[in-house]
N, C-alpha and C positions, 0 to 999 in steps of 0.2 A: 504494500500500500504506500503510495507516494504522499508527500507532505500536503499536497493540495487536497487530497481526499480526506486526510486527517483533519485539516483545517475546516473543511465543509462540515464534517461530522461534529466537530467541537462547536461550530457556530450554530448548527441545528439543535444540538443538545442544550446549548445556552438559551436559545430562544424558547425551547419547550419548557425549560426550568423557569424562565421568567414568566411565561404565560401561566404555568401551574402555580407559581408563587402569588401572582396577582389574583388568580381565581380563589386560592385559599384565603387571601386577605379579604376578598369580597364575601366569601361564604362565612367567615368568622363574624361578620356583622349581622347576619341573619339570626333571629332568636332560636330557630331549630338547631342550627349548627353550633351556636355559642354555648348551649346547655348540654352538648353531647358528652362532655367529660364529667358531668355531675349527675349521672343517672343512678338510680338505686341499684346496688349490686357492684358498683365500682369500689374497690378497696382503697382506703386512705389510712396510712399508718404514720403517726407523728410521735416523736419523742424529743428529748433534749438534743438539739442540734442535728436532728435526723428526721427526714420525712420521705415517705415512699408512696407512690400512687400507682395502682394497678387497675387499669380501666377494662375489666373483664367484660362487662355488659356492653360497653361501647364498642369493643373489638368484635364481639359476636354480632351486634347490630350492623356494624359497618361491613363485616364479611358477608352477611346475608344480602344486604342491599347491593354490594358490588357484584356478587355472584349472579343475582337476578339481572342487573343491568348488562353485565358482560354476556350472559346467555342470550339476552334479547339481541344485542349487537351481533353476536356470532350467527344467530339464526337469520338475521336480516342480510348479512353478508353472504351466507351460503345458500341463499334462495335459488332454486332452479330456474 
C-alpha cells in the first residue's frame, strides 16, 4: 500500500470520527439519551477516593437496539 492510499484512509477515518463525535454530542442533549446511564439496574459503587460505574442495563438496552437496527439495515441491503 502506497502513502497516498494510507493518507486517503486516514482522512476518511478522521472525517467519520468527526461526524460520529458530532452526532454523539447532539444525541447527548436529547432527554432519552442523556438519562441512558442512570437506568435502574446500573451499578454504582462509591467509596473513599474510589468510584466504579457498571452500566449493565444500559449495555443490554443498547445491544438490543443496535442488533435490531443492524438486522433491518442488512435485510434492506440484501433484498433480491
